[in-house]
TORZA-839226 format. One record per residue (C-alpha): residue number from 0; residue in one letter; x, y, z. Coordinates in steps of 0.25 Angstrom, whole numbers, plus 5000, padded with zeros to 4 digits. Layout:
+------+------+------+------+------+
: resi : resn :    x :    y :    z :
+------+------+------+------+------+
:  NUM :    A :    X :    Y :    Z :
...
+------+------+------+------+------+
end
This chain:
+------+------+------+------+------+
: resi : resn :    x :    y :    z :
+------+------+------+------+------+
:    0 :    M : 5108 : 5421 : 5711 :
:    1 :    A : 5110 : 5410 : 5721 :
:    2 :    E : 5120 : 5419 : 5728 :
:    3 :    R : 5110 : 5431 : 5729 :
:    4 :    V : 5099 : 5422 : 5734 :
:    5 :    I : 5108 : 5416 : 5745 :
:    6 :    S : 5113 : 5430 : 5749 :
:    7 :    T : 5099 : 5436 : 5750 :
:    8 :    A : 5091 : 5425 : 5756 :
:    9 :    S : 5083 : 5428 : 5768 :
:   10 :    G : 5083 : 5420 : 5781 :
:   11 :    G : 5094 : 5414 : 5790 :
:   12 :    T : 5107 : 5407 : 5786 :
:   13 :    E : 5100 : 5393 : 5785 :
:   14 :    E : 5089 : 5399 : 5775 :
:   15 :    I : 5100 : 5404 : 5767 :
:   16 :    R : 5108 : 5391 : 5767 :
:   17 :    A : 5095 : 5384 : 5763 :
:   18 :    Q : 5093 : 5393 : 5751 :
:   19 :    A : 5108 : 5391 : 5747 :
:   20 :    Q : 5106 : 5376 : 5748 :
:   21 :    E : 5094 : 5377 : 5739 :
:   22 :    L : 5101 : 5386 : 5729 :
:   23 :    H : 5113 : 5376 : 5729 :
:   24 :    R : 5103 : 5365 : 5725 :
:   25 :    I : 5097 : 5374 : 5714 :
:   26 :    L : 5111 : 5377 : 5709 :
:   27 :    E : 5114 : 5362 : 5709 :
:   28 :    D : 5101 : 5359 : 5701 :
:   29 :    T : 5105 : 5370 : 5691 :
:   30 :    N : 5119 : 5364 : 5689 :
:   31 :    T : 5112 : 5350 : 5686 :
:   32 :    R : 5104 : 5357 : 5675 :
:   33 :    W : 5116 : 5363 : 5670 :
:   34 :    M : 5123 : 5350 : 5668 :
:   35 :    Q : 5112 : 5346 : 5658 :
:   36 :    V : 5116 : 5358 : 5650 :
:   37 :    H : 5131 : 5354 : 5653 :
:   38 :    E : 5128 : 5341 : 5644 :
:   39 :    M : 5122 : 5349 : 5633 :
:   40 :    V : 5133 : 5359 : 5632 :
:   41 :    R : 5144 : 5348 : 5633 :
:   42 :    D : 5138 : 5341 : 5620 :
:   43 :    M : 5136 : 5355 : 5613 :
:   44 :    R : 5151 : 5358 : 5616 :
:   45 :    G : 5155 : 5345 : 5611 :
:   46 :    V : 5148 : 5347 : 5598 :
:   47 :    L : 5153 : 5361 : 5596 :
:   48 :    T : 5168 : 5357 : 5598 :
:   49 :    N : 5169 : 5343 : 5594 :
:   50 :    G : 5157 : 5340 : 5585 :
:   51 :    E : 5152 : 5330 : 5595 :
:   52 :    P : 5145 : 5330 : 5609 :
:   53 :    A : 5156 : 5331 : 5620 :
:   54 :    G : 5149 : 5320 : 5628 :
:   55 :    G : 5155 : 5310 : 5618 :
:   56 :    S : 5169 : 5312 : 5623 :
:   57 :    T : 5168 : 5318 : 5637 :
:   58 :    P : 5166 : 5309 : 5649 :
:   59 :    A : 5153 : 5311 : 5657 :
:   60 :    S : 5161 : 5316 : 5669 :
:   61 :    G : 5165 : 5329 : 5661 :
:   62 :    I : 5180 : 5326 : 5663 :
:   63 :    S : 5188 : 5319 : 5653 :
:   64 :    S : 5202 : 5314 : 5652 :
:   65 :    A : 5205 : 5327 : 5644 :
:   66 :    S : 5205 : 5335 : 5657 :
:   67 :    V : 5217 : 5327 : 5662 :
:   68 :    Y : 5226 : 5332 : 5651 :
:   69 :    A : 5223 : 5347 : 5653 :
:   70 :    T : 5236 : 5355 : 5649 :
:   71 :    P : 5240 : 5369 : 5649 :
:   72 :    S : 5239 : 5377 : 5637 :
:   73 :    A : 5251 : 5382 : 5630 :
:   74 :    S : 5245 : 5396 : 5628 :
:   75 :    R : 5235 : 5404 : 5636 :
:   76 :    A : 5229 : 5410 : 5623 :
:   77 :    L : 5218 : 5401 : 5621 :
:   78 :    S : 5210 : 5403 : 5608 :
:   79 :    R : 5196 : 5399 : 5612 :
:   80 :    R : 5187 : 5398 : 5624 :
:   81 :    S : 5191 : 5384 : 5629 :
:   82 :    S : 5179 : 5381 : 5638 :
:   83 :    A : 5165 : 5383 : 5634 :
:   84 :    F : 5162 : 5388 : 5648 :
:   85 :    A : 5172 : 5399 : 5647 :
:   86 :    V : 5167 : 5413 : 5644 :
:   87 :    G : 5181 : 5417 : 5639 :
:   88 :    T : 5195 : 5412 : 5639 :
:   89 :    L : 5207 : 5416 : 5648 :
:   90 :    A : 5215 : 5419 : 5636 :
:   91 :    E : 5206 : 5431 : 5633 :
:   92 :    H : 5211 : 5437 : 5646 :
:   93 :    Q : 5226 : 5434 : 5646 :
:   94 :    E : 5229 : 5448 : 5651 :
:   95 :    A : 5222 : 5445 : 5664 :
:   96 :    L : 5230 : 5432 : 5667 :
:   97 :    P : 5241 : 5432 : 5677 :
:   98 :    E : 5255 : 5433 : 5672 :
:   99 :    G : 5261 : 5420 : 5669 :
:  100 :    A : 5247 : 5413 : 5669 :
:  101 :    S : 5244 : 5403 : 5658 :
:  102 :    V : 5231 : 5397 : 5653 :
:  103 :    F : 5229 : 5383 : 5651 :
:  104 :    T : 5218 : 5374 : 5645 :
:  105 :    V : 5211 : 5363 : 5654 :
:  106 :    H : 5205 : 5352 : 5646 :
:  107 :    T : 5194 : 5349 : 5655 :
:  108 :    G : 5188 : 5338 : 5647 :
:  109 :    C : 5175 : 5344 : 5651 :
:  110 :    S : 5165 : 5346 : 5639 :
:  111 :    L : 5159 : 5359 : 5645 :
:  112 :    L : 5172 : 5365 : 5649 :
:  113 :    G : 5182 : 5360 : 5638 :
:  114 :    D : 5196 : 5366 : 5639 :
:  115 :    L : 5196 : 5376 : 5650 :
:  116 :    E : 5207 : 5388 : 5652 :
:  117 :    C : 5214 : 5389 : 5665 :
:  118 :    V : 5224 : 5400 : 5670 :
:  119 :    L : 5236 : 5395 : 5677 :
:  120 :    V : 5245 : 5404 : 5685 :
:  121 :    E : 5258 : 5398 : 5690 :
:  122 :    P : 5269 : 5402 : 5700 :
:  123 :    P : 5281 : 5409 : 5692 :
:  124 :    G : 5290 : 5397 : 5696 :
:  125 :    K : 5281 : 5388 : 5689 :
:  126 :    H : 5284 : 5396 : 5676 :
:  127 :    V : 5299 : 5396 : 5678 :
:  128 :    A : 5300 : 5381 : 5681 :
:  129 :    P : 5287 : 5374 : 5679 :
:  130 :    Q : 5293 : 5360 : 5681 :
:  131 :    A : 5301 : 5363 : 5693 :
:  132 :    Y : 5291 : 5372 : 5700 :
:  133 :    V : 5283 : 5366 : 5712 :
:  134 :    S : 5270 : 5373 : 5713 :
:  135 :    T : 5263 : 5373 : 5726 :
:  136 :    G : 5248 : 5371 : 5721 :
:  137 :    L : 5237 : 5375 : 5711 :
:  138 :    V : 5226 : 5385 : 5714 :
:  139 :    V : 5214 : 5384 : 5705 :
:  140 :    C : 5204 : 5396 : 5704 :
:  141 :    L : 5190 : 5394 : 5701 :
:  142 :    Q : 5181 : 5406 : 5698 :
:  143 :    G : 5170 : 5403 : 5688 :
:  144 :    L : 5171 : 5417 : 5681 :
:  145 :    P : 5174 : 5419 : 5666 :
:  146 :    A : 5189 : 5423 : 5663 :
:  147 :    S : 5190 : 5438 : 5663 :
:  148 :    P : 5201 : 5448 : 5666 :
:  149 :    S : 5195 : 5451 : 5679 :
:  150 :    S : 5194 : 5436 : 5684 :
:  151 :    L : 5208 : 5433 : 5679 :
:  152 :    A : 5213 : 5445 : 5686 :
:  153 :    E : 5207 : 5441 : 5699 :
:  154 :    W : 5213 : 5428 : 5699 :
:  155 :    H : 5226 : 5433 : 5695 :
:  156 :    R : 5227 : 5443 : 5706 :
:  157 :    S : 5222 : 5432 : 5716 :
:  158 :    V : 5233 : 5423 : 5712 :
:  159 :    N : 5243 : 5434 : 5715 :
:  160 :    R : 5237 : 5438 : 5728 :
:  161 :    S : 5235 : 5424 : 5733 :
:  162 :    G : 5250 : 5422 : 5731 :
:  163 :    W : 5248 : 5408 : 5725 :
:  164 :    L : 5259 : 5409 : 5714 :
:  165 :    D : 5269 : 5413 : 5725 :
:  166 :    L : 5265 : 5400 : 5732 :
:  167 :    G : 5268 : 5392 : 5720 :
:  168 :    I : 5254 : 5389 : 5716 :
:  169 :    S : 5248 : 5389 : 5702 :
:  170 :    V : 5234 : 5395 : 5700 :
:  171 :    A : 5224 : 5390 : 5690 :
:  172 :    L : 5211 : 5397 : 5685 :
:  173 :    P : 5202 : 5389 : 5676 :
:  174 :    N : 5193 : 5397 : 5667 :
:  175 :    L : 5181 : 5389 : 5673 :
:  176 :    Q : 5168 : 5397 : 5673 :
:  177 :    M : 5156 : 5395 : 5681 :
:  178 :    N : 5145 : 5387 : 5673 :
:  179 :    A : 5134 : 5379 : 5679 :
:  180 :    A : 5136 : 5368 : 5668 :
:  181 :    L : 5150 : 5364 : 5674 :
:  182 :    S : 5150 : 5352 : 5683 :
:  183 :    L : 5160 : 5348 : 5693 :
:  184 :    D : 5166 : 5338 : 5683 :
:  185 :    D : 5169 : 5350 : 5674 :
:  186 :    I : 5175 : 5358 : 5685 :
:  187 :    E : 5183 : 5346 : 5689 :
:  188 :    A : 5188 : 5344 : 5675 :
:  189 :    V : 5194 : 5359 : 5675 :
:  190 :    M : 5201 : 5356 : 5688 :
:  191 :    R : 5207 : 5343 : 5684 :
:  192 :    G : 5212 : 5350 : 5671 :
:  193 :    V : 5218 : 5362 : 5679 :
:  194 :    L : 5225 : 5352 : 5689 :
:  195 :    Q : 5231 : 5343 : 5678 :
:  196 :    S : 5235 : 5355 : 5669 :
:  197 :    T : 5242 : 5362 : 5680 :
:  198 :    G : 5248 : 5349 : 5686 :
:  199 :    F : 5243 : 5350 : 5700 :
:  200 :    E : 5236 : 5339 : 5708 :
:  201 :    T : 5229 : 5349 : 5718 :
:  202 :    C : 5224 : 5363 : 5719 :
:  203 :    M : 5217 : 5374 : 5727 :
:  204 :    L : 5204 : 5379 : 5722 :
:  205 :    V : 5200 : 5394 : 5722 :
:  206 :    G : 5186 : 5396 : 5720 :
:  207 :    K : 5178 : 5409 : 5718 :
:  208 :    D : 5163 : 5409 : 5717 :
:  209 :    W : 5159 : 5398 : 5708 :
:  210 :    G : 5173 : 5393 : 5709 :
:  211 :    G : 5172 : 5391 : 5724 :
:  212 :    V : 5160 : 5381 : 5722 :
:  213 :    L : 5169 : 5374 : 5711 :
:  214 :    A : 5181 : 5373 : 5721 :
:  215 :    V : 5172 : 5367 : 5732 :
:  216 :    D : 5166 : 5357 : 5722 :
:  217 :    L : 5180 : 5353 : 5716 :
:  218 :    A : 5185 : 5351 : 5730 :
:  219 :    T : 5173 : 5342 : 5735 :
:  220 :    R : 5166 : 5336 : 5724 :
:  221 :    S : 5176 : 5333 : 5713 :
:  222 :    S : 5187 : 5323 : 5710 :
:  223 :    L : 5197 : 5334 : 5712 :
:  224 :    A : 5193 : 5337 : 5726 :
:  225 :    E : 5206 : 5331 : 5732 :
:  226 :    Q : 5214 : 5340 : 5723 :
:  227 :    V : 5209 : 5353 : 5729 :
:  228 :    V : 5217 : 5357 : 5741 :
:  229 :    G : 5210 : 5369 : 5745 :
:  230 :    I : 5200 : 5380 : 5741 :
:  231 :    I : 5199 : 5395 : 5741 :
:  232 :    L : 5185 : 5400 : 5739 :
:  233 :    L : 5182 : 5415 : 5736 :
:  234 :    G : 5167 : 5419 : 5737 :
:  235 :    P : 5162 : 5405 : 5732 :
:  236 :    S : 5148 : 5404 : 5726 :
:  237 :    S : 5137 : 5400 : 5736 :
:  238 :    P : 5131 : 5391 : 5741 :
:  239 :    A : 5144 : 5383 : 5745 :
:  240 :    P : 5144 : 5369 : 5738 :
:  241 :    M : 5139 : 5358 : 5747 :
:  242 :    G : 5152 : 5351 : 5746 :
:  243 :    S : 5159 : 5363 : 5753 :
:  244 :    A : 5159 : 5355 : 5767 :
:  245 :    N : 5166 : 5344 : 5760 :
:  246 :    L : 5178 : 5352 : 5756 :
:  247 :    A : 5191 : 5345 : 5761 :
:  248 :    V : 5201 : 5356 : 5758 :
:  249 :    P : 5204 : 5370 : 5764 :
:  250 :    V : 5195 : 5381 : 5760 :
:  251 :    F : 5198 : 5396 : 5760 :
:  252 :    L : 5185 : 5404 : 5758 :
:  253 :    L : 5186 : 5419 : 5754 :
:  254 :    W : 5174 : 5428 : 5753 :
:  255 :    A : 5174 : 5444 : 5752 :
:  256 :    E : 5162 : 5451 : 5759 :
:  257 :    D : 5160 : 5460 : 5746 :
:  258 :    D : 5159 : 5448 : 5737 :
:  259 :    D : 5148 : 5452 : 5727 :
:  260 :    I : 5147 : 5438 : 5720 :
:  261 :    S : 5148 : 5428 : 5732 :
:  262 :    H : 5141 : 5436 : 5743 :
:  263 :    F : 5148 : 5436 : 5756 :
:  264 :    E : 5136 : 5430 : 5764 :
:  265 :    E : 5138 : 5417 : 5756 :
:  266 :    L : 5151 : 5415 : 5764 :
:  267 :    E : 5143 : 5409 : 5775 :
:  268 :    D : 5138 : 5397 : 5767 :
:  269 :    W : 5152 : 5394 : 5763 :
:  270 :    K : 5157 : 5395 : 5777 :
:  271 :    H : 5146 : 5385 : 5781 :
:  272 :    S : 5150 : 5375 : 5770 :
:  273 :    L : 5165 : 5376 : 5773 :
:  274 :    D : 5163 : 5375 : 5788 :
:  275 :    E : 5158 : 5361 : 5787 :
:  276 :    R : 5170 : 5355 : 5782 :
:  277 :    C : 5183 : 5351 : 5790 :
:  278 :    M : 5194 : 5357 : 5781 :
:  279 :    P : 5199 : 5371 : 5784 :
:  280 :    T : 5192 : 5384 : 5779 :
:  281 :    T : 5197 : 5398 : 5779 :
:  282 :    I : 5186 : 5409 : 5776 :
:  283 :    W : 5191 : 5423 : 5773 :
:  284 :    Q : 5181 : 5434 : 5772 :
:  285 :    C : 5185 : 5447 : 5765 :
:  286 :    E : 5179 : 5460 : 5766 :
:  287 :    K : 5182 : 5464 : 5751 :
:  288 :    G : 5186 : 5456 : 5739 :
:  289 :    G : 5173 : 5454 : 5732 :
:  290 :    H : 5173 : 5442 : 5723 :
:  291 :    R : 5187 : 5443 : 5718 :
:  292 :    F : 5198 : 5434 : 5724 :
:  293 :    D : 5209 : 5444 : 5721 :
:  294 :    Q : 5202 : 5455 : 5729 :
:  295 :    V : 5199 : 5445 : 5740 :
:  296 :    L : 5214 : 5442 : 5741 :
:  297 :    E : 5216 : 5457 : 5743 :
:  298 :    S : 5209 : 5456 : 5757 :
:  299 :    D : 5218 : 5456 : 5769 :
:  300 :    G : 5224 : 5442 : 5771 :
:  301 :    V : 5216 : 5435 : 5760 :
:  302 :    A : 5228 : 5433 : 5751 :
:  303 :    E : 5237 : 5428 : 5762 :
:  304 :    A : 5226 : 5418 : 5767 :
:  305 :    T : 5224 : 5413 : 5753 :
:  306 :    K : 5239 : 5410 : 5751 :
:  307 :    K : 5239 : 5403 : 5765 :
:  308 :    F : 5227 : 5395 : 5761 :
:  309 :    T : 5233 : 5391 : 5748 :
:  310 :    V : 5246 : 5387 : 5755 :
:  311 :    S : 5239 : 5379 : 5765 :
:  312 :    V : 5230 : 5371 : 5756 :
:  313 :    F : 5242 : 5367 : 5746 :
:  314 :    L : 5251 : 5364 : 5758 :
:  315 :    M : 5240 : 5355 : 5765 :
:  316 :    D : 5239 : 5347 : 5752 :
:  317 :    E : 5254 : 5345 : 5751 :
:  318 :    L : 5255 : 5341 : 5765 :
:  319 :    E : 5244 : 5331 : 5764 :
:  320 :    K : 5251 : 5325 : 5752 :
:  321 :    Q : 5264 : 5324 : 5759 :
:  322 :    L : 5258 : 5318 : 5772 :
:  323 :    E : 5250 : 5308 : 5763 :
:  324 :    E : 5263 : 5304 : 5756 :
:  325 :    E : 5271 : 5303 : 5768 :
:  326 :    H : 5260 : 5294 : 5775 :
:  327 :    E : 5260 : 5285 : 5763 :
:  328 :    Q : 5276 : 5284 : 5763 :
:  329 :    K : 5275 : 5281 : 5778 :
:  330 :    A : 5265 : 5270 : 5776 :
:  331 :    S : 5273 : 5264 : 5765 :
:  332 :    G : 5286 : 5264 : 5772 :
:  333 :    T : 5292 : 5274 : 5762 :
:  334 :    T : 5302 : 5284 : 5767 :
:  335 :    P : 5297 : 5298 : 5763 :
:  336 :    V : 5307 : 5305 : 5754 :
:  337 :    A : 5308 : 5317 : 5764 :
:  338 :    E : 5313 : 5307 : 5775 :
:  339 :    K : 5325 : 5303 : 5766 :
:  340 :    E : 5330 : 5317 : 5764 :
:  341 :    G : 5343 : 5319 : 5771 :
:  342 :    I : 5348 : 5305 : 5769 :
:  343 :    G : 5361 : 5303 : 5762 :
:  344 :    S : 5375 : 5309 : 5761 :
:  345 :    K : 5377 : 5324 : 5758 :
:  346 :    E : 5381 : 5320 : 5744 :
:  347 :    E : 5369 : 5312 : 5741 :
:  348 :    N : 5360 : 5323 : 5746 :
:  349 :    D : 5367 : 5333 : 5738 :
:  350 :    S : 5365 : 5324 : 5726 :
:  351 :    D : 5350 : 5323 : 5729 :
:  352 :    E : 5349 : 5338 : 5729 :
:  353 :    E : 5356 : 5340 : 5716 :
:  354 :    Q : 5346 : 5330 : 5710 :
:  355 :    A : 5334 : 5337 : 5716 :
:  356 :    T : 5338 : 5350 : 5709 :
:  357 :    T : 5337 : 5343 : 5696 :
:  358 :    A : 5327 : 5332 : 5698 :
:  359 :    P : 5312 : 5335 : 5696 :
:  360 :    L : 5304 : 5337 : 5709 :
:  361 :    N : 5296 : 5325 : 5714 :
:  362 :    T : 5282 : 5326 : 5720 :
:  363 :    A : 5287 : 5325 : 5734 :
:  364 :    Q : 5297 : 5336 : 5732 :
:  365 :    R : 5287 : 5345 : 5725 :
:  366 :    R : 5277 : 5343 : 5737 :
:  367 :    S : 5289 : 5347 : 5746 :
:  368 :    I : 5291 : 5359 : 5739 :
:  369 :    R : 5277 : 5363 : 5739 :
:  370 :    T : 5275 : 5360 : 5754 :
:  371 :    E : 5287 : 5368 : 5758 :
:  372 :    R : 5283 : 5380 : 5749 :
:  373 :    L : 5269 : 5380 : 5754 :
:  374 :    T : 5273 : 5378 : 5769 :
:  375 :    A : 5283 : 5390 : 5767 :
:  376 :    E : 5270 : 5399 : 5765 :
:  377 :    L : 5264 : 5395 : 5779 :
:  378 :    P : 5265 : 5405 : 5791 :
:  379 :    T : 5277 : 5402 : 5800 :
:  380 :    F : 5269 : 5397 : 5811 :
:  381 :    M : 5262 : 5386 : 5802 :
:  382 :    K : 5275 : 5381 : 5797 :
:  383 :    E : 5281 : 5380 : 5811 :
:  384 :    G : 5269 : 5373 : 5817 :
:  385 :    K : 5264 : 5384 : 5826 :
:  386 :    H : 5250 : 5384 : 5820 :
:  387 :    E : 5239 : 5383 : 5830 :
:  388 :    T : 5225 : 5378 : 5826 :
:  389 :    H : 5216 : 5389 : 5824 :
:  390 :    P : 5203 : 5389 : 5832 :
:  391 :    R : 5194 : 5388 : 5819 :
:  392 :    A : 5202 : 5375 : 5815 :
:  393 :    T : 5201 : 5367 : 5828 :
:  394 :    E : 5190 : 5357 : 5824 :
:  395 :    E : 5186 : 5362 : 5810 :
:  396 :    V : 5198 : 5357 : 5801 :
:  397 :    S : 5200 : 5343 : 5797 :
:  398 :    T : 5215 : 5340 : 5794 :
:  399 :    T : 5211 : 5328 : 5786 :
:  400 :    G : 5215 : 5329 : 5772 :
:  401 :    C : 5228 : 5337 : 5775 :
:  402 :    A : 5234 : 5324 : 5782 :
:  403 :    A : 5236 : 5331 : 5795 :
:  404 :    Q : 5230 : 5319 : 5803 :
:  405 :    A : 5240 : 5309 : 5797 :
:  406 :    T : 5244 : 5299 : 5807 :
:  407 :    A : 5257 : 5293 : 5801 :
:  408 :    P : 5270 : 5299 : 5805 :
:  409 :    F : 5275 : 5309 : 5795 :
:  410 :    K : 5289 : 5314 : 5794 :
:  411 :    T : 5285 : 5329 : 5793 :
:  412 :    N : 5277 : 5335 : 5805 :
:  413 :    T : 5276 : 5348 : 5798 :
:  414 :    V : 5268 : 5342 : 5787 :
:  415 :    R : 5258 : 5336 : 5797 :
:  416 :    R : 5258 : 5349 : 5805 :
:  417 :    L : 5255 : 5358 : 5793 :
:  418 :    S : 5244 : 5348 : 5788 :
:  419 :    G : 5237 : 5349 : 5801 :
:  420 :    A : 5239 : 5364 : 5803 :
:  421 :    L : 5236 : 5370 : 5789 :
:  422 :    P : 5221 : 5366 : 5789 :
:  423 :    H : 5219 : 5373 : 5803 :
:  424 :    W : 5227 : 5385 : 5798 :
:  425 :    I : 5218 : 5387 : 5786 :
:  426 :    Q : 5205 : 5385 : 5795 :
:  427 :    G : 5211 : 5396 : 5804 :
:  428 :    G : 5212 : 5406 : 5793 :
:  429 :    M : 5227 : 5404 : 5790 :
:  430 :    T : 5231 : 5414 : 5800 :
:  431 :    N : 5245 : 5419 : 5803 :
:  432 :    E : 5252 : 5416 : 5816 :
:  433 :    S : 5249 : 5430 : 5821 :
:  434 :    E : 5234 : 5429 : 5818 :
+------+------+------+------+------+
end
């Protein structure tokens, strides 16, 4: 209803914006009222399942220590609907799941959600050598629709067309469905469980319609904000959250002109919200694709741009960590491991190489592998340092947060150069050298 009112409102842009803000306030009030229902449902669910109110054993925050121990399920054939807010189970649609995908259970510790199903799709190499394989990142998709063959097929095709698995990236799709009774604490519990179950510290969020609003809230208002490295938005619900201007990560906004759910005219509100921030934003308008991510990815250049954006945000995160680590080592007088390489006799070096082939990789080695793999996906002119700042990015992008303004002398100029160049490249639309 809110979308229809906004799209048909008479008057100029300012009047439409004023009506949008008023509707946003009304929705906030409605959510507050739903929270009263939240408490009643929580107690009822506790009585039905445990014989006692759930409030007696669940912290007020909605997140208990149980969420820390979320573990993958051994089988994807679940016998019951795990969450009270799930219309159906993922196991009911196994035929629509990607080949090699698994379904695990997230123990959210949230009385409203309970145990939540989540689809996990991983690169083939992860299945072959799970301990030795070095993943390059985790993408978490948020949509809000009930599990169905159609929605699962959409995300399956989206994973293939985006090239995420080829990049060494794992993809998670929680069976999280839109409901006004859910609070940000509830959503945060789901995200925390997904991260800990999959073993990742950070992730990129992909939000569609209601999931787009969730992605913004998670990256601005939750305790997990620093664990979000980037956001892809597809036809997000309007109006844009108030916190959009505070997003401190890169954003890739996709919108199809024939979107019949999130009307194309609402793009202007999101543009305005994102323009007020100082981190890079790429906005891609597609003529066709509707409200389906897989169909939008079929538009000319969108799949390639999605892949470039994904590579960029994960690489920025790795470079920032590397620069921070080297800065700490320089400050403490510790010699970075990389500076010690090449020292010693040939026999000693050969011995080290033999040990390296059998010993588990440490954190620094895994980071180096991830950085090299992601860097290899960049265009040649970016890798060789021939990138010129795009006119759109001369004053709009802050490099704070990607460690590009570090003053301490670092051993790798390439790391510093890429840390500064990547945000400008994203802001400039991630063009190729010839464009």
